[in-house]
Jmol script that loads the backbone (N, CA, C; Angstrom):
load data "model"
ATOM      1  N   MET A   1     -49.144 122.899  40.855  1.00  0.00           N
ATOM      2  CA  MET A   1     -48.877 123.355  39.513  1.00  0.00           C
ATOM      3  C   MET A   1     -47.683 124.299  39.444  1.00  0.00           C
ATOM      4  N   ASP A   2     -47.569 125.203  40.401  1.00  0.00           N
ATOM      5  CA  ASP A   2     -46.449 126.150  40.356  1.00  0.00           C
ATOM      6  C   ASP A   2     -45.111 125.439  40.432  1.00  0.00           C
ATOM      7  N   ALA A   3     -45.020 124.391  41.248  1.00  0.00           N
ATOM      8  CA  ALA A   3     -43.768 123.642  41.354  1.00  0.00           C
ATOM      9  C   ALA A   3     -43.430 122.987  40.021  1.00  0.00           C
ATOM     10  N   ASP A   4     -44.450 122.485  39.321  1.00  0.00           N
ATOM     11  CA  ASP A   4     -44.221 121.886  38.005  1.00  0.00           C
ATOM     12  C   ASP A   4     -43.723 122.937  37.013  1.00  0.00           C
ATOM     13  N   ARG A   5     -44.302 124.114  37.067  1.00  0.00           N
ATOM     14  CA  ARG A   5     -43.883 125.170  36.140  1.00  0.00           C
ATOM     15  C   ARG A   5     -42.455 125.628  36.423  1.00  0.00           C
ATOM     16  N   VAL A   6     -42.061 125.651  37.675  1.00  0.00           N
ATOM     17  CA  VAL A   6     -40.681 125.996  38.023  1.00  0.00           C
ATOM     18  C   VAL A   6     -39.731 124.975  37.412  1.00  0.00           C
ATOM     19  N   LEU A   7     -40.085 123.699  37.497  1.00  0.00           N
ATOM     20  CA  LEU A   7     -39.254 122.648  36.896  1.00  0.00           C
ATOM     21  C   LEU A   7     -39.194 122.781  35.378  1.00  0.00           C
ATOM     22  N   ILE A   8     -40.333 123.052  34.768  1.00  0.00           N
ATOM     23  CA  ILE A   8     -40.366 123.228  33.312  1.00  0.00           C
ATOM     24  C   ILE A   8     -39.505 124.412  32.907  1.00  0.00           C
ATOM     25  N   LEU A   9     -39.612 125.516  33.624  1.00  0.00           N
ATOM     26  CA  LEU A   9     -38.809 126.703  33.320  1.00  0.00           C
ATOM     27  C   LEU A   9     -37.323 126.385  33.394  1.00  0.00           C
ATOM     28  N   GLY A  10     -36.901 125.652  34.408  1.00  0.00           N
ATOM     29  CA  GLY A  10     -35.498 125.270  34.533  1.00  0.00           C
ATOM     30  C   GLY A  10     -35.029 124.409  33.366  1.00  0.00           C
ATOM     31  N   MET A  11     -35.853 123.451  32.958  1.00  0.00           N
ATOM     32  CA  MET A  11     -35.497 122.597  31.823  1.00  0.00           C
ATOM     33  C   MET A  11     -35.431 123.400  30.526  1.00  0.00           C
ATOM     34  N   VAL A  12     -36.376 124.297  30.346  1.00  0.00           N
ATOM     35  CA  VAL A  12     -36.383 125.127  29.138  1.00  0.00           C
ATOM     36  C   VAL A  12     -35.135 126.000  29.094  1.00  0.00           C
ATOM     37  N   ARG A  13     -34.771 126.590  30.206  1.00  0.00           N
ATOM     38  CA  ARG A  13     -33.549 127.414  30.241  1.00  0.00           C
ATOM     39  C   ARG A  13     -32.326 126.585  29.836  1.00  0.00           C
ATOM     40  N   ALA A  14     -32.236 125.361  30.324  1.00  0.00           N
ATOM     41  CA  ALA A  14     -31.095 124.493  29.999  1.00  0.00           C
ATOM     42  C   ALA A  14     -31.079 124.150  28.502  1.00  0.00           C
ATOM     43  N   ILE A  15     -32.232 123.843  27.949  1.00  0.00           N
ATOM     44  CA  ILE A  15     -32.303 123.476  26.530  1.00  0.00           C
ATOM     45  C   ILE A  15     -32.019 124.679  25.644  1.00  0.00           C
ATOM     46  N   LEU A  16     -32.481 125.848  26.032  1.00  0.00           N
ATOM     47  CA  LEU A  16     -32.235 127.047  25.224  1.00  0.00           C
ATOM     48  C   LEU A  16     -30.754 127.379  25.118  1.00  0.00           C
ATOM     49  N   LYS A  17     -29.955 126.969  26.098  1.00  0.00           N
ATOM     50  CA  LYS A  17     -28.500 127.184  26.019  1.00  0.00           C
ATOM     51  C   LYS A  17     -27.892 126.437  24.840  1.00  0.00           C
ATOM     52  N   GLU A  18     -28.596 125.408  24.367  1.00  0.00           N
ATOM     53  CA  GLU A  18     -28.129 124.630  23.221  1.00  0.00           C
ATOM     54  C   GLU A  18     -28.677 125.162  21.901  1.00  0.00           C
ATOM     55  N   ASP A  19     -29.340 126.319  21.948  1.00  0.00           N
ATOM     56  CA  ASP A  19     -29.952 126.924  20.755  1.00  0.00           C
ATOM     57  C   ASP A  19     -30.875 125.952  20.033  1.00  0.00           C
ATOM     58  N   SER A  20     -31.726 125.294  20.783  1.00  0.00           N
ATOM     59  CA  SER A  20     -32.681 124.351  20.220  1.00  0.00           C
ATOM     60  C   SER A  20     -34.104 124.853  20.436  1.00  0.00           C
ATOM     61  N   PRO A  21     -34.940 124.754  19.410  1.00  0.00           N
ATOM     62  CA  PRO A  21     -36.356 125.048  19.616  1.00  0.00           C
ATOM     63  C   PRO A  21     -36.953 123.967  20.512  1.00  0.00           C
ATOM     64  N   ILE A  22     -38.088 124.271  21.134  1.00  0.00           N
ATOM     65  CA  ILE A  22     -38.645 123.378  22.149  1.00  0.00           C
ATOM     66  C   ILE A  22     -40.131 123.150  21.901  1.00  0.00           C
ATOM     67  N   VAL A  23     -40.555 121.880  22.035  1.00  0.00           N
ATOM     68  CA  VAL A  23     -41.970 121.515  22.026  1.00  0.00           C
ATOM     69  C   VAL A  23     -42.289 120.913  23.387  1.00  0.00           C
ATOM     70  N   ILE A  24     -43.346 121.414  24.018  1.00  0.00           N
ATOM     71  CA  ILE A  24     -43.776 120.943  25.335  1.00  0.00           C
ATOM     72  C   ILE A  24     -45.214 120.464  25.216  1.00  0.00           C
ATOM     73  N   THR A  25     -45.484 119.259  25.698  1.00  0.00           N
ATOM     74  CA  THR A  25     -46.868 118.808  25.780  1.00  0.00           C
ATOM     75  C   THR A  25     -47.393 119.167  27.165  1.00  0.00           C
ATOM     76  N   ASP A  26     -48.618 119.650  27.200  1.00  0.00           N
ATOM     77  CA  ASP A  26     -49.199 120.123  28.453  1.00  0.00           C
ATOM     78  C   ASP A  26     -50.705 119.910  28.392  1.00  0.00           C
ATOM     79  N   GLY A  27     -51.342 119.927  29.517  1.00  0.00           N
ATOM     80  CA  GLY A  27     -52.792 119.825  29.576  1.00  0.00           C
ATOM     81  C   GLY A  27     -53.436 121.060  28.990  1.00  0.00           C
ATOM     82  N   THR A  28     -54.491 120.870  28.234  1.00  0.00           N
ATOM     83  CA  THR A  28     -55.095 122.015  27.550  1.00  0.00           C
ATOM     84  C   THR A  28     -55.736 123.007  28.510  1.00  0.00           C
ATOM     85  N   ASP A  29     -56.119 122.570  29.704  1.00  0.00           N
ATOM     86  CA  ASP A  29     -56.718 123.505  30.661  1.00  0.00           C
ATOM     87  C   ASP A  29     -55.692 124.441  31.296  1.00  0.00           C
ATOM     88  N   ILE A  30     -54.415 124.057  31.290  1.00  0.00           N
ATOM     89  CA  ILE A  30     -53.375 124.868  31.933  1.00  0.00           C
ATOM     90  C   ILE A  30     -52.312 125.365  30.966  1.00  0.00           C
ATOM     91  N   MET A  31     -52.451 125.023  29.701  1.00  0.00           N
ATOM     92  CA  MET A  31     -51.424 125.303  28.694  1.00  0.00           C
ATOM     93  C   MET A  31     -51.102 126.791  28.570  1.00  0.00           C
ATOM     94  N   VAL A  32     -52.109 127.631  28.500  1.00  0.00           N
ATOM     95  CA  VAL A  32     -51.868 129.065  28.336  1.00  0.00           C
ATOM     96  C   VAL A  32     -51.136 129.615  29.563  1.00  0.00           C
ATOM     97  N   GLU A  33     -51.548 129.208  30.761  1.00  0.00           N
ATOM     98  CA  GLU A  33     -50.893 129.676  31.981  1.00  0.00           C
ATOM     99  C   GLU A  33     -49.420 129.245  32.014  1.00  0.00           C
ATOM    100  N   THR A  34     -49.149 128.002  31.586  1.00  0.00           N
ATOM    101  CA  THR A  34     -47.758 127.532  31.528  1.00  0.00           C
ATOM    102  C   THR A  34     -46.963 128.368  30.541  1.00  0.00           C
ATOM    103  N   GLY A  35     -47.537 128.625  29.385  1.00  0.00           N
ATOM    104  CA  GLY A  35     -46.850 129.426  28.367  1.00  0.00           C
ATOM    105  C   GLY A  35     -46.573 130.841  28.825  1.00  0.00           C
ATOM    106  N   LEU A  36     -47.545 131.454  29.490  1.00  0.00           N
ATOM    107  CA  LEU A  36     -47.348 132.813  30.000  1.00  0.00           C
ATOM    108  C   LEU A  36     -46.285 132.836  31.094  1.00  0.00           C
ATOM    109  N   TYR A  37     -46.256 131.810  31.921  1.00  0.00           N
ATOM    110  CA  TYR A  37     -45.237 131.706  32.968  1.00  0.00           C
ATOM    111  C   TYR A  37     -43.845 131.630  32.329  1.00  0.00           C
ATOM    112  N   LEU A  38     -43.712 130.831  31.281  1.00  0.00           N
ATOM    113  CA  LEU A  38     -42.428 130.737  30.578  1.00  0.00           C
ATOM    114  C   LEU A  38     -42.064 132.068  29.940  1.00  0.00           C
ATOM    115  N   GLN A  39     -43.020 132.701  29.307  1.00  0.00           N
ATOM    116  CA  GLN A  39     -42.760 133.980  28.652  1.00  0.00           C
ATOM    117  C   GLN A  39     -42.254 135.012  29.654  1.00  0.00           C
ATOM    118  N   ARG A  40     -42.880 135.081  30.815  1.00  0.00           N
ATOM    119  CA  ARG A  40     -42.447 136.036  31.843  1.00  0.00           C
ATOM    120  C   ARG A  40     -41.068 135.665  32.395  1.00  0.00           C
ATOM    121  N   GLY A  41     -40.818 134.386  32.553  1.00  0.00           N
ATOM    122  CA  GLY A  41     -39.586 133.941  33.191  1.00  0.00           C
ATOM    123  C   GLY A  41     -38.363 133.905  32.306  1.00  0.00           C
ATOM    124  N   LEU A  42     -38.561 133.941  30.998  1.00  0.00           N
ATOM    125  CA  LEU A  42     -37.424 133.770  30.089  1.00  0.00           C
ATOM    126  C   LEU A  42     -36.918 135.065  29.475  1.00  0.00           C
ATOM    127  N   GLY A  43     -37.717 136.088  29.429  1.00  0.00           N
ATOM    128  CA  GLY A  43     -37.274 137.327  28.792  1.00  0.00           C
ATOM    129  C   GLY A  43     -37.189 137.156  27.290  1.00  0.00           C
ATOM    130  N   GLU A  44     -36.221 137.834  26.678  1.00  0.00           N
ATOM    131  CA  GLU A  44     -36.086 137.792  25.222  1.00  0.00           C
ATOM    132  C   GLU A  44     -35.642 136.408  24.766  1.00  0.00           C
ATOM    133  N   LEU A  45     -36.349 135.882  23.787  1.00  0.00           N
ATOM    134  CA  LEU A  45     -36.047 134.549  23.277  1.00  0.00           C
ATOM    135  C   LEU A  45     -35.354 134.621  21.922  1.00  0.00           C
ATOM    136  N   HIS A  46     -34.542 133.607  21.659  1.00  0.00           N
ATOM    137  CA  HIS A  46     -33.875 133.486  20.363  1.00  0.00           C
ATOM    138  C   HIS A  46     -34.338 132.238  19.622  1.00  0.00           C
ATOM    139  N   MET A  47     -35.253 131.506  20.232  1.00  0.00           N
ATOM    140  CA  MET A  47     -35.809 130.277  19.665  1.00  0.00           C
ATOM    141  C   MET A  47     -37.308 130.229  19.957  1.00  0.00           C
ATOM    142  N   PRO A  48     -38.064 129.538  19.123  1.00  0.00           N
ATOM    143  CA  PRO A  48     -39.484 129.351  19.434  1.00  0.00           C
ATOM    144  C   PRO A  48     -39.684 128.240  20.471  1.00  0.00           C
ATOM    145  N   ILE A  49     -40.717 128.423  21.280  1.00  0.00           N
ATOM    146  CA  ILE A  49     -41.170 127.406  22.232  1.00  0.00           C
ATOM    147  C   ILE A  49     -42.636 127.165  21.919  1.00  0.00           C
ATOM    148  N   VAL A  50     -42.992 125.916  21.687  1.00  0.00           N
ATOM    149  CA  VAL A  50     -44.356 125.544  21.317  1.00  0.00           C
ATOM    150  C   VAL A  50     -44.945 124.655  22.397  1.00  0.00           C
ATOM    151  N   LEU A  51     -46.156 124.992  22.824  1.00  0.00           N
ATOM    152  CA  LEU A  51     -46.925 124.134  23.724  1.00  0.00           C
ATOM    153  C   LEU A  51     -48.049 123.511  22.924  1.00  0.00           C
ATOM    154  N   THR A  52     -48.299 122.240  23.171  1.00  0.00           N
ATOM    155  CA  THR A  52     -49.366 121.534  22.477  1.00  0.00           C
ATOM    156  C   THR A  52     -49.957 120.477  23.386  1.00  0.00           C
ATOM    157  N   GLY A  53     -51.050 119.913  22.963  1.00  0.00           N
ATOM    158  CA  GLY A  53     -51.713 118.878  23.742  1.00  0.00           C
ATOM    159  C   GLY A  53     -52.819 118.261  22.925  1.00  0.00           C
ATOM    160  N   ALA A  54     -53.843 117.785  23.615  1.00  0.00           N
ATOM    161  CA  ALA A  54     -54.944 117.121  22.943  1.00  0.00           C
ATOM    162  C   ALA A  54     -56.258 117.463  23.628  1.00  0.00           C
ATOM    163  N   MET A  55     -57.232 117.820  22.848  1.00  0.00           N
ATOM    164  CA  MET A  55     -58.581 118.002  23.384  1.00  0.00           C
ATOM    165  C   MET A  55     -59.190 116.642  23.709  1.00  0.00           C
ATOM    166  N   THR A  56     -58.843 115.643  22.902  1.00  0.00           N
ATOM    167  CA  THR A  56     -59.224 114.258  23.158  1.00  0.00           C
ATOM    168  C   THR A  56     -57.922 113.480  23.339  1.00  0.00           C
ATOM    169  N   PRO A  57     -57.647 112.974  24.527  1.00  0.00           N
ATOM    170  CA  PRO A  57     -56.347 112.357  24.825  1.00  0.00           C
ATOM    171  C   PRO A  57     -56.002 111.169  23.925  1.00  0.00           C
ATOM    172  N   LEU A  58     -54.695 110.942  23.765  1.00  0.00           N
ATOM    173  CA  LEU A  58     -54.230 109.759  23.051  1.00  0.00           C
ATOM    174  C   LEU A  58     -54.819 108.522  23.709  1.00  0.00           C
ATOM    175  N   GLY A  59     -55.128 107.538  22.920  1.00  0.00           N
ATOM    176  CA  GLY A  59     -55.731 106.320  23.441  1.00  0.00           C
ATOM    177  C   GLY A  59     -57.241 106.325  23.336  1.00  0.00           C
ATOM    178  N   PHE A  60     -57.816 107.510  23.146  1.00  0.00           N
ATOM    179  CA  PHE A  60     -59.258 107.614  22.953  1.00  0.00           C
ATOM    180  C   PHE A  60     -59.555 107.712  21.457  1.00  0.00           C
ATOM    181  N   GLU A  61     -60.713 107.250  21.065  1.00  0.00           N
ATOM    182  CA  GLU A  61     -61.101 107.326  19.668  1.00  0.00           C
ATOM    183  C   GLU A  61     -61.120 108.788  19.209  1.00  0.00           C
ATOM    184  N   ASN A  62     -60.627 109.026  18.012  1.00  0.00           N
ATOM    185  CA  ASN A  62     -60.575 110.356  17.403  1.00  0.00           C
ATOM    186  C   ASN A  62     -59.700 111.339  18.172  1.00  0.00           C
ATOM    187  N   SER A  63     -58.661 110.851  18.835  1.00  0.00           N
ATOM    188  CA  SER A  63     -57.743 111.750  19.534  1.00  0.00           C
ATOM    189  C   SER A  63     -57.051 112.667  18.541  1.00  0.00           C
ATOM    190  N   ASP A  64     -56.870 113.913  18.938  1.00  0.00           N
ATOM    191  CA  ASP A  64     -56.155 114.887  18.116  1.00  0.00           C
ATOM    192  C   ASP A  64     -54.706 115.046  18.569  1.00  0.00           C
ATOM    193  N   GLY A  65     -54.282 114.268  19.553  1.00  0.00           N
ATOM    194  CA  GLY A  65     -52.960 114.430  20.137  1.00  0.00           C
ATOM    195  C   GLY A  65     -51.816 114.216  19.165  1.00  0.00           C
ATOM    196  N   LEU A  66     -51.838 113.148  18.404  1.00  0.00           N
ATOM    197  CA  LEU A  66     -50.740 112.860  17.483  1.00  0.00           C
ATOM    198  C   LEU A  66     -50.660 113.910  16.376  1.00  0.00           C
ATOM    199  N   GLN A  67     -51.793 114.322  15.859  1.00  0.00           N
ATOM    200  CA  GLN A  67     -51.807 115.362  14.826  1.00  0.00           C
ATOM    201  C   GLN A  67     -51.250 116.677  15.378  1.00  0.00           C
ATOM    202  N   ASN A  68     -51.662 117.060  16.580  1.00  0.00           N
ATOM    203  CA  ASN A  68     -51.168 118.301  17.177  1.00  0.00           C
ATOM    204  C   ASN A  68     -49.672 118.231  17.439  1.00  0.00           C
ATOM    205  N   LEU A  69     -49.186 117.087  17.892  1.00  0.00           N
ATOM    206  CA  LEU A  69     -47.751 116.927  18.120  1.00  0.00           C
ATOM    207  C   LEU A  69     -46.980 117.022  16.804  1.00  0.00           C
ATOM    208  N   THR A  70     -47.484 116.371  15.780  1.00  0.00           N
ATOM    209  CA  THR A  70     -46.835 116.429  14.460  1.00  0.00           C
ATOM    210  C   THR A  70     -46.785 117.869  13.947  1.00  0.00           C
ATOM    211  N   GLU A  71     -47.901 118.581  14.068  1.00  0.00           N
ATOM    212  CA  GLU A  71     -47.936 119.981  13.635  1.00  0.00           C
ATOM    213  C   GLU A  71     -46.962 120.832  14.440  1.00  0.00           C
ATOM    214  N   SER A  72     -46.835 120.544  15.717  1.00  0.00           N
ATOM    215  CA  SER A  72     -45.929 121.313  16.581  1.00  0.00           C
ATOM    216  C   SER A  72     -44.481 121.102  16.203  1.00  0.00           C
ATOM    217  N   LEU A  73     -44.130 119.866  15.848  1.00  0.00           N
ATOM    218  CA  LEU A  73     -42.752 119.585  15.431  1.00  0.00           C
ATOM    219  C   LEU A  73     -42.400 120.338  14.150  1.00  0.00           C
ATOM    220  N   MET A  74     -43.370 120.510  13.265  1.00  0.00           N
ATOM    221  CA  MET A  74     -43.147 121.302  12.051  1.00  0.00           C
ATOM    222  C   MET A  74     -43.118 122.791  12.395  1.00  0.00           C
ATOM    223  N   ALA A  75     -44.088 123.241  13.172  1.00  0.00           N
ATOM    224  CA  ALA A  75     -44.216 124.668  13.474  1.00  0.00           C
ATOM    225  C   ALA A  75     -42.989 125.211  14.193  1.00  0.00           C
ATOM    226  N   VAL A  76     -42.428 124.446  15.112  1.00  0.00           N
ATOM    227  CA  VAL A  76     -41.288 124.929  15.888  1.00  0.00           C
ATOM    228  C   VAL A  76     -40.067 125.184  14.998  1.00  0.00           C
ATOM    229  N   GLN A  77     -40.056 124.579  13.829  1.00  0.00           N
ATOM    230  CA  GLN A  77     -38.968 124.815  12.868  1.00  0.00           C
ATOM    231  C   GLN A  77     -39.198 126.069  12.030  1.00  0.00           C
ATOM    232  N   LEU A  78     -40.436 126.559  12.010  1.00  0.00           N
ATOM    233  CA  LEU A  78     -40.803 127.664  11.123  1.00  0.00           C
ATOM    234  C   LEU A  78     -41.123 128.978  11.832  1.00  0.00           C
ATOM    235  N   LEU A  79     -41.520 128.905  13.084  1.00  0.00           N
ATOM    236  CA  LEU A  79     -41.945 130.098  13.811  1.00  0.00           C
ATOM    237  C   LEU A  79     -40.776 130.970  14.239  1.00  0.00           C
ATOM    238  N   ARG A  80     -41.070 132.250  14.390  1.00  0.00           N
ATOM    239  CA  ARG A  80     -40.089 133.190  14.950  1.00  0.00           C
ATOM    240  C   ARG A  80     -39.930 132.905  16.439  1.00  0.00           C
ATOM    241  N   PRO A  81     -38.872 133.403  17.052  1.00  0.00           N
ATOM    242  CA  PRO A  81     -38.724 133.224  18.500  1.00  0.00           C
ATOM    243  C   PRO A  81     -39.941 133.756  19.259  1.00  0.00           C
ATOM    244  N   GLY A  82     -40.347 133.029  20.279  1.00  0.00           N
ATOM    245  CA  GLY A  82     -41.493 133.392  21.092  1.00  0.00           C
ATOM    246  C   GLY A  82     -42.108 132.143  21.680  1.00  0.00           C
ATOM    247  N   VAL A  83     -43.207 132.326  22.392  1.00  0.00           N
ATOM    248  CA  VAL A  83     -43.928 131.211  23.005  1.00  0.00           C
ATOM    249  C   VAL A  83     -45.288 131.111  22.320  1.00  0.00           C
ATOM    250  N   TYR A  84     -45.627 129.906  21.868  1.00  0.00           N
ATOM    251  CA  TYR A  84     -46.831 129.679  21.075  1.00  0.00           C
ATOM    252  C   TYR A  84     -47.626 128.481  21.595  1.00  0.00           C
ATOM    253  N   VAL A  85     -48.908 128.475  21.285  1.00  0.00           N
ATOM    254  CA  VAL A  85     -49.761 127.298  21.414  1.00  0.00           C
ATOM    255  C   VAL A  85     -50.065 126.847  19.985  1.00  0.00           C
ATOM    256  N   VAL A  86     -49.762 125.590  19.686  1.00  0.00           N
ATOM    257  CA  VAL A  86     -50.036 125.030  18.366  1.00  0.00           C
ATOM    258  C   VAL A  86     -51.025 123.879  18.522  1.00  0.00           C
ATOM    259  N   MET A  87     -52.191 124.076  17.946  1.00  0.00           N
ATOM    260  CA  MET A  87     -53.267 123.079  18.006  1.00  0.00           C
ATOM    261  C   MET A  87     -54.142 123.228  16.766  1.00  0.00           C
ATOM    262  N   HIS A  88     -54.581 122.125  16.219  1.00  0.00           N
ATOM    263  CA  HIS A  88     -55.595 122.114  15.167  1.00  0.00           C
ATOM    264  C   HIS A  88     -55.227 123.010  13.988  1.00  0.00           C
ATOM    265  N   ASN A  89     -54.034 122.828  13.452  1.00  0.00           N
ATOM    266  CA  ASN A  89     -53.567 123.545  12.261  1.00  0.00           C
ATOM    267  C   ASN A  89     -53.372 125.040  12.460  1.00  0.00           C
ATOM    268  N   ARG A  90     -53.185 125.473  13.705  1.00  0.00           N
ATOM    269  CA  ARG A  90     -52.987 126.897  13.974  1.00  0.00           C
ATOM    270  C   ARG A  90     -51.875 127.095  15.002  1.00  0.00           C
ATOM    271  N   ALA A  91     -51.168 128.203  14.850  1.00  0.00           N
ATOM    272  CA  ALA A  91     -50.152 128.608  15.822  1.00  0.00           C
ATOM    273  C   ALA A  91     -50.559 129.964  16.382  1.00  0.00           C
ATOM    274  N   TYR A  92     -50.715 130.032  17.694  1.00  0.00           N
ATOM    275  CA  TYR A  92     -51.151 131.254  18.365  1.00  0.00           C
ATOM    276  C   TYR A  92     -50.049 131.758  19.290  1.00  0.00           C
ATOM    277  N   PRO A  93     -49.713 133.044  19.255  1.00  0.00           N
ATOM    278  CA  PRO A  93     -48.855 133.585  20.310  1.00  0.00           C
ATOM    279  C   PRO A  93     -49.559 133.357  21.649  1.00  0.00           C
ATOM    280  N   VAL A  94     -48.824 132.931  22.652  1.00  0.00           N
ATOM    281  CA  VAL A  94     -49.453 132.499  23.901  1.00  0.00           C
ATOM    282  C   VAL A  94     -50.260 133.603  24.575  1.00  0.00           C
ATOM    283  N   HIS A  95     -49.885 134.842  24.373  1.00  0.00           N
ATOM    284  CA  HIS A  95     -50.626 135.927  25.018  1.00  0.00           C
ATOM    285  C   HIS A  95     -51.882 136.338  24.234  1.00  0.00           C
ATOM    286  N   ARG A  96     -52.158 135.655  23.130  1.00  0.00           N
ATOM    287  CA  ARG A  96     -53.326 135.982  22.302  1.00  0.00           C
ATOM    288  C   ARG A  96     -54.255 134.793  22.084  1.00  0.00           C
ATOM    289  N   VAL A  97     -54.221 133.827  22.986  1.00  0.00           N
ATOM    290  CA  VAL A  97     -55.033 132.633  22.790  1.00  0.00           C
ATOM    291  C   VAL A  97     -55.750 132.268  24.083  1.00  0.00           C
ATOM    292  N   ARG A  98     -56.887 131.635  23.932  1.00  0.00           N
ATOM    293  CA  ARG A  98     -57.606 131.077  25.080  1.00  0.00           C
ATOM    294  C   ARG A  98     -58.285 129.804  24.623  1.00  0.00           C
ATOM    295  N   LYS A  99     -58.599 128.963  25.574  1.00  0.00           N
ATOM    296  CA  LYS A  99     -59.309 127.734  25.253  1.00  0.00           C
ATOM    297  C   LYS A  99     -60.796 128.044  25.142  1.00  0.00           C
ATOM    298  N   GLY A 100     -61.359 127.752  23.986  1.00  0.00           N
ATOM    299  CA  GLY A 100     -62.791 127.917  23.781  1.00  0.00           C
ATOM    300  C   GLY A 100     -63.489 126.618  24.164  1.00  0.00           C
ATOM    301  N   HIS A 101     -63.859 126.512  25.412  1.00  0.00           N
ATOM    302  CA  HIS A 101     -64.422 125.259  25.929  1.00  0.00           C
ATOM    303  C   HIS A 101     -65.637 124.796  25.128  1.00  0.00           C
ATOM    304  N   SER A 102     -66.537 125.697  24.824  1.00  0.00           N
ATOM    305  CA  SER A 102     -67.753 125.301  24.111  1.00  0.00           C
ATOM    306  C   SER A 102     -67.455 124.885  22.670  1.00  0.00           C
ATOM    307  N   LEU A 103     -66.368 125.399  22.105  1.00  0.00           N
ATOM    308  CA  LEU A 103     -65.995 125.071  20.729  1.00  0.00           C
ATOM    309  C   LEU A 103     -65.110 123.827  20.645  1.00  0.00           C
ATOM    310  N   GLY A 104     -64.479 123.474  21.753  1.00  0.00           N
ATOM    311  CA  GLY A 104     -63.577 122.323  21.753  1.00  0.00           C
ATOM    312  C   GLY A 104     -62.272 122.590  21.035  1.00  0.00           C
ATOM    313  N   ARG A 105     -61.838 123.858  21.047  1.00  0.00           N
ATOM    314  CA  ARG A 105     -60.561 124.218  20.402  1.00  0.00           C
ATOM    315  C   ARG A 105     -60.060 125.533  20.991  1.00  0.00           C
ATOM    316  N   PHE A 106     -58.826 125.878  20.647  1.00  0.00           N
ATOM    317  CA  PHE A 106     -58.274 127.160  21.069  1.00  0.00           C
ATOM    318  C   PHE A 106     -58.682 128.220  20.062  1.00  0.00           C
ATOM    319  N   VAL A 107     -58.835 129.456  20.555  1.00  0.00           N
ATOM    320  CA  VAL A 107     -59.276 130.554  19.710  1.00  0.00           C
ATOM    321  C   VAL A 107     -58.429 131.798  19.982  1.00  0.00           C
ATOM    322  N   TRP A 108     -58.345 132.631  18.961  1.00  0.00           N
ATOM    323  CA  TRP A 108     -57.655 133.916  19.064  1.00  0.00           C
ATOM    324  C   TRP A 108     -58.421 134.825  20.005  1.00  0.00           C
ATOM    325  N   THR A 109     -57.706 135.615  20.782  1.00  0.00           N
ATOM    326  CA  THR A 109     -58.347 136.637  21.597  1.00  0.00           C
ATOM    327  C   THR A 109     -57.630 137.952  21.374  1.00  0.00           C
ATOM    328  N   ASP A 110     -58.395 139.023  21.248  1.00  0.00           N
ATOM    329  CA  ASP A 110     -57.801 140.344  21.079  1.00  0.00           C
ATOM    330  C   ASP A 110     -57.380 140.945  22.406  1.00  0.00           C
ATOM    331  N   GLU A 111     -57.831 140.331  23.497  1.00  0.00           N
ATOM    332  CA  GLU A 111     -57.417 140.786  24.823  1.00  0.00           C
ATOM    333  C   GLU A 111     -56.080 140.158  25.160  1.00  0.00           C
ATOM    334  N   HIS A 112     -55.175 140.946  25.717  1.00  0.00           N
ATOM    335  CA  HIS A 112     -53.919 140.368  26.190  1.00  0.00           C
ATOM    336  C   HIS A 112     -54.220 139.446  27.357  1.00  0.00           C
ATOM    337  N   VAL A 113     -53.842 138.208  27.221  1.00  0.00           N
ATOM    338  CA  VAL A 113     -54.006 137.262  28.335  1.00  0.00           C
ATOM    339  C   VAL A 113     -52.896 137.533  29.319  1.00  0.00           C
ATOM    340  N   LYS A 114     -53.245 137.589  30.607  1.00  0.00           N
ATOM    341  CA  LYS A 114     -52.230 137.902  31.623  1.00  0.00           C
ATOM    342  C   LYS A 114     -51.874 136.684  32.423  1.00  0.00           C
TER     343      LYS A 114
END
end "model"
wireframe off; spacefill off
backbone 0.3
color backbone group
């Protein structure tokens, strides 16, 4: 996983040089960790970076993947610079979100995620 995150960080740095907002699809079990890794590695941002995924993968009945991707493409145009998780009609700063496994969705947390 760390090697993958290093590659993602390098790609994000290259894209940010073009002043473009970024949407990244990632697994929901590792999404927050990927976002926090990017936040630590990038410093001050001038564009939003959105991570999204699916609780029910594409190809399965009732998948939320396409809806989450569509919402992310809209959100990345509207959000302030920073790193976010966008899922199920919500945008969360990456350091304030966790996956609520029993709920089947991401939830706000008042604890700073490290």
